[in-house]
KENUMI-730070 format. One record per residue (C-alpha): residue number from 1; residue in one letter; x, y, z. Coordinates in Angstrom, 2 decimals. Each point is the difference from the previous one (the first is absolute). Last residue first. Example, Ala and Ser with C-alpha at 12.3 -4.5 7.8 and 13.67 -1.06 7.14 Angstrom:
<atoms>
+------+------+---------+---------+---------+
| voke | dodo |      xx |      yy |      zz |
+------+------+---------+---------+---------+
|    2 |    S |   13.67 |   -1.06 |    7.14 |
|    1 |    A |   -1.37 |   -3.44 |    0.66 |
+------+------+---------+---------+---------+
</atoms>
This chain:
<atoms>
+------+------+---------+---------+---------+
| voke | dodo |      xx |      yy |      zz |
+------+------+---------+---------+---------+
|   45 |    V |  130.00 |  105.22 |  111.43 |
|   44 |    Q |   -2.29 |   -2.84 |    1.91 |
|   43 |    G |   -1.85 |    1.99 |    3.07 |
|   42 |    R |   -1.99 |    1.86 |   -2.34 |
|   41 |    R |   -1.22 |   -2.66 |   -2.14 |
|   40 |    P |    1.37 |   -0.82 |   -3.73 |
|   39 |    Y |   -1.92 |    1.50 |   -2.83 |
|   38 |    K |    1.11 |   -1.64 |   -3.18 |
|   37 |    P |    0.33 |   -3.40 |    1.44 |
|   36 |    R |   -4.04 |    0.27 |    0.80 |
|   35 |    I |   -0.78 |    0.62 |   -3.51 |
|   34 |    V |    1.21 |   -3.00 |   -2.08 |
|   33 |    K |    0.02 |   -3.27 |    2.21 |
|   32 |    T |   -2.52 |    1.20 |    2.79 |
|   31 |    V |   -2.22 |    2.02 |   -2.32 |
|   30 |    Y |    0.01 |   -2.56 |   -2.76 |
|   29 |    G |   -0.75 |   -2.85 |    2.22 |
|   28 |    V |   -2.89 |    1.57 |    1.56 |
|   27 |    I |   -1.42 |    0.92 |   -3.43 |
|   26 |    T |    0.41 |   -3.40 |   -1.23 |
|   25 |    A |   -1.57 |   -1.64 |    2.83 |
|   24 |    I |   -2.78 |    2.18 |   -0.10 |
|   23 |    G |   -0.74 |   -0.74 |   -3.72 |
|   22 |    F |    0.59 |   -3.63 |    1.08 |
|   21 |    L |   -2.32 |   -0.20 |    2.56 |
|   20 |    V |   -2.68 |    1.72 |   -2.26 |
|   19 |    A |    0.45 |   -2.29 |   -3.00 |
|   18 |    G |   -0.39 |   -2.94 |    2.80 |
|   17 |    F |   -3.31 |    1.41 |    1.00 |
|   16 |    V |   -1.04 |    0.22 |   -3.38 |
|   15 |    L |    0.76 |   -3.32 |   -0.84 |
|   14 |    P |   -1.37 |   -1.31 |    3.41 |
|   13 |    V |   -3.52 |    1.40 |   -0.92 |
|   12 |    A |   -0.11 |   -0.53 |   -3.77 |
|   11 |    I |    0.09 |   -3.99 |    0.54 |
|   10 |    W |   -3.25 |    0.74 |    2.09 |
|    9 |    F |   -1.97 |    1.47 |   -2.86 |
|    8 |    H |    1.33 |   -2.31 |   -2.54 |
|    7 |    W |   -1.20 |   -2.83 |    1.92 |
|    6 |    V |   -3.43 |    1.74 |    0.71 |
|    5 |    K |   -0.80 |    0.59 |   -3.43 |
|    4 |    A |    0.99 |   -3.41 |   -1.49 |
|    3 |    L |   -1.90 |   -1.66 |    2.61 |
|    2 |    L |   -3.10 |    1.75 |   -1.10 |
|    1 |    M |    0.57 |   -1.49 |   -3.27 |
+------+------+---------+---------+---------+
</atoms>
């Protein structure tokens, strides 16, 4: 039973890490594909 608790704990670590990375990638992708084209840089008109 002790190994079951340890295994469940360590499988949660990569799952949480992957979920955080997925959230960050989603936000960065949204900003670069949707928000950034609406506001071009000053040199580009």
